[in-house]
C-alpha positions in Angstrom: 18.9 64.8 -31.9 15.1 64.1 -31.4 15.8 60.6 -32.2 17.9 60.4 -29.2 15.6 62.1 -27.3 12.6 59.8 -28.2 14.6 56.8 -27.6 15.5 57.8 -24.3 12.0 58.5 -23.5 10.8 55.0 -24.9 13.6 53.3 -22.7 12.3 55.3 -19.7 8.7 54.0 -20.6 9.8 50.4 -21.1 11.8 50.3 -18.0 8.9 51.5 -16.0 6.5 48.7 -17.8 9.6 46.3 -16.8 8.9 47.6 -13.0 5.4 47.0 -13.0 5.7 43.3 -14.5 8.4 42.6 -11.8 5.9 44.0 -9.2 3.2 41.7 -10.7 5.5 38.7 -10.6 6.4 39.8 -7.0 2.9 39.5 -5.9 2.6 36.0 -7.5 5.8 34.8 -5.6 4.3 36.1 -2.5 1.1 34.2 -3.1 2.9 31.0 -3.7 5.1 31.5 -0.9 2.1 31.9 1.6 0.5 28.9 -0.2 3.7 26.8 0.3 3.7 28.0 4.0 0.0 26.9 4.4 1.0 23.6 2.8 3.9 23.2 5.3 1.7 23.9 8.2 -1.0 21.4 7.2 1.6 18.7 6.5 2.8 19.3 9.8 -0.6 19.1 11.3 -1.1 15.7 9.3 2.3 14.8 10.7 1.1 15.3 14.2 -2.2 13.4 13.6 -0.2 10.3 11.9 2.2 10.3 15.0 -0.8 10.2 17.3 -2.4 7.5 15.3 1.0 5.5 15.4 1.1 6.0 19.2 -2.6 4.6 19.5 -1.7 1.6 17.2 1.3 0.9 19.5 -0.6 1.1 22.6 -3.6 -1.0 20.9 -0.6 -3.5 20.1 0.6 -3.6 23.5 -3.0 -3.9 24.8 -3.5 -6.7 22.3 -0.3 -8.4 23.5 -1.6 -8.5 27.1 -5.2 -10.0 25.9 -3.1 -12.6 23.9 -1.4 -13.6 27.2 -4.5 -13.6 29.2 -6.0 -15.8 26.3 -3.2 -18.2 26.7 -3.7 -18.2 30.4 -7.3 -19.0 29.9 -6.6 -21.9 27.7 -4.1 -23.4 30.1 -6.8 -23.0 32.9 -9.2 -24.5 30.7 -6.9 -27.4 29.8 -6.2 -27.9 33.5 -10.0 -27.7 34.1 -10.6 -30.4 31.5 -8.0 -32.6 32.9 -9.7 -32.1 36.4 -13.0 -32.8 35.1 -11.5 -36.0 33.7 -9.9 -36.9 36.9 -13.4 -36.2 38.8 -14.9 -38.5 36.1 -12.4 -41.2 36.7 -12.9 -41.0 40.5 -16.7 -41.1 39.9 -16.3 -44.2 37.9 -14.5 -45.9 40.9 -17.0 -44.6 43.5 -19.8 -46.3 41.0 -17.8 -49.5 40.9 -17.4 -49.5 44.6 -20.9 -48.9 45.1 -22.0 -51.7 42.7 -19.8 -54.0 44.6 -21.2 -52.9 47.9 -24.7 -53.2 46.6 -23.9 -56.6 45.4 -22.2 -57.6 48.7 -25.4 -56.2 50.6 -27.4 -58.4 48.6 -25.4 -61.4 49.6 -25.4 -60.6 53.0 -29.1 -60.1 52.8 -29.4 -63.7 51.4 -27.1 -65.0 54.1 -29.2 -63.4 56.7 -32.1 -64.8 55.5 -30.8 -68.0 55.6 -29.7 -67.7 59.2 -33.4 -67.2 60.0 -34.0 -65.5 63.8 -30.2 -65.1 64.3 -29.5 -62.9 61.0 -32.3 -60.4 61.6 -29.7 -58.0 62.9 -27.2 -58.7 59.9 -30.2 -58.4 57.6 -31.1 -54.8 59.1 -27.3 -53.8 58.5 -27.3 -55.2 54.9 -30.4 -53.5 54.0 -29.0 -50.0 55.3 -25.7 -50.7 53.2 -28.0 -51.5 50.3 -29.8 -48.2 50.8 -26.3 -46.3 51.1 -25.1 -48.2 47.9 -28.2 -47.1 45.9 -28.0 -43.7 47.2 -24.0 -43.8 46.1 -24.9 -44.9 42.6 -27.6 -42.2 42.3 -25.5 -39.6 43.4 -22.5 -40.9 41.4 -24.8 -40.9 38.6 -25.8 -37.3 39.0 -22.3 -36.3 39.7 -21.2 -37.9 36.3 -24.0 -36.3 34.4 -22.9 -32.8 35.9 -19.3 -33.6 35.2 -20.2 -34.4 31.5 -22.1 -31.2 31.2 -19.0 -29.5 32.8 -16.8 -31.1 30.2 -19.0 -30.1 27.2 -19.3 -26.4 28.6 -15.3 -26.5 28.9 -15.0 -28.0 25.6 -17.3 -25.0 24.1 -15.5 -22.5 25.9 -11.9 -23.8 24.9 -13.1 -23.6 21.3 -14.6 -20.3 21.5 -11.4 -19.0 23.3 -9.4 -20.6 20.5 -11.3 -18.9 17.9 -11.2 -15.5 19.8 -7.4 -16.1 19.9 -7.2 -16.7 16.3 -9.4 -13.3 15.9 -6.7 -11.4 18.2 -3.7 -12.8 16.4 -5.2 -11.7 13.2 -6.0 -8.2 14.7 -2.5 -8.1 16.2 -0.9 -9.0 12.5 -3.2 -6.1 11.3 -2.5 -3.6 13.7 1.4 -4.2 13.0 0.8 -3.8 9.1 -1.3 -0.6 10.1 1.5 0.6 12.4 4.0 -0.1 9.5 1.7 2.0 7.3 1.7 4.9 10.0 5.5 4.9 10.0 5.5 5.1 6.2 3.2 8.0 6.3 5.3 9.7 8.9 8.5 9.1 7.0 6.8 10.5 3.6 5.2 13.4 5.3 9.0 14.1 6.8 10.4 14.0 3.0 7.4 16.2 1.9 7.8 18.7 4.8 11.7 19.1 3.7 10.8 19.6 0.1 8.1 22.1 1.0 10.8 23.9 3.2 13.1 23.9 0.2 10.4 25.5 -1.9 9.7 27.9 0.7 13.4 28.9 1.0 13.7 28.9 -2.9 10.7 31.4 -2.8 12.5 33.5 -0.2 15.6 33.5 -2.3 13.4 34.5 -5.3 11.8 37.3 -3.3 15.3 38.8 -2.1 16.4 38.6 -5.9 13.5 40.3 -7.2 13.7 43.0 -4.3 17.5 43.4 -5.9 16.1 43.5 -9.5 13.4 46.1 -8.7 16.2 48.5 -7.0 18.2 48.1 -10.3 15.3 48.7 -12.6 14.0 51.6 -10.4 17.9 52.9 -10.8 17.7 52.4 -14.4 14.3 53.9 -14.9 15.5 57.1 -12.9 18.6 57.3 -15.0 16.3 56.7 -18.1 14.0 59.5 -17.0 16.8 61.8 -16.4 18.9 61.0 -19.4 15.1 61.6 -21.2 14.8 64.9 -19.7 18.2 65.9 -20.5 17.9 64.6 -24.2 14.5 67.0 -24.2 16.8 69.9 -22.9 19.6 69.5 -25.1 17.0 69.1 -27.8 15.5 72.5 -27.1 19.0 74.0 -26.7 20.2 72.9 -29.9 16.8 73.9 -31.7 17.2 77.3 -30.2 20.6 77.5 -31.2 19.7 76.6 -34.9 17.2 79.5 -34.8 19.7 81.8 -33.5 22.3 80.4 -36.4 19.5 81.1 -38.7 18.7 84.4 -37.7 22.8 85.1 -37.7 22.7 83.7 -41.3 19.8 85.9 -42.4 21.6 89.0 -40.8 24.8 88.1 -42.6 22.9 87.7 -45.9 21.2 91.2 -45.4 24.8 92.9 -44.5 26.3 91.4 -47.5 23.5 92.8 -49.6 23.9 96.2 -47.9 27.8 96.0 -48.6 27.4 95.1 -52.3 25.0 98.0 -52.5 27.3 100.3 -50.8 30.0 99.2 -53.2 27.7 100.0 -56.1 27.0 103.2 -54.6 30.8 104.0 -54.2 31.6 102.9 -57.9 28.8 105.3 -59.4 30.2 108.1 -56.9 33.6 107.6 -58.5 32.7 107.5 -62.0 30.5 110.9 -61.5 33.6 112.8 -59.8 35.8 111.7 -63.0 33.4 113.3 -65.2 
């Protein structure tokens, strides 16, 4: 019976130790659960930042598209200016030709006026004025032609600069589109990670619930084991006391038997003496 009592006590001790191990595991589960919640919170913050970045990239893409349209409009206007400046150059060329012809006519008129002598003086004055106007026209058209050439050169430079800038804008547009696609992929991946983290958090919650149930079961077993151990000790003590009583009874019976034997011997002696 002592072995039963010892076994029950050891079982109660082991059960209590198991409860302590479960409590330690519970703390680890709690820490892991809190950590998973922190990761989930950070992933949501990262998702918010990624979505904000995605919105910013979309807005930049729209602005870049507007800039592209503006550059195309500028290119069209520059092309129009090139054509207009060419037209101006052509007109200046025509005026220059007219001035040359007018100057030649005024020269011929001056020659004819000189030939006419006194009668050609008035005509000579007019021819001289026409020559002056023709010379002024030639000088003016030359200046205009130079200005138009300078304008055309500047327009050409501006056109080339705008074309280069447009290429840069188009490259930026392509890069922004790729960046936006990357942001979309990041947001999608974060959603997947968040779902996985939520699944892990739910698993931790299930583990905690199962742990709580297990703790209750272990506590119940521990209580029963302690009660069993206590009862076993009481039974063991009772049996030991009963054994002591039995031993005393046995000793009393033995002593009584000796007394009976002694009494029988005394009776036998008494009978023999009476016969004599």
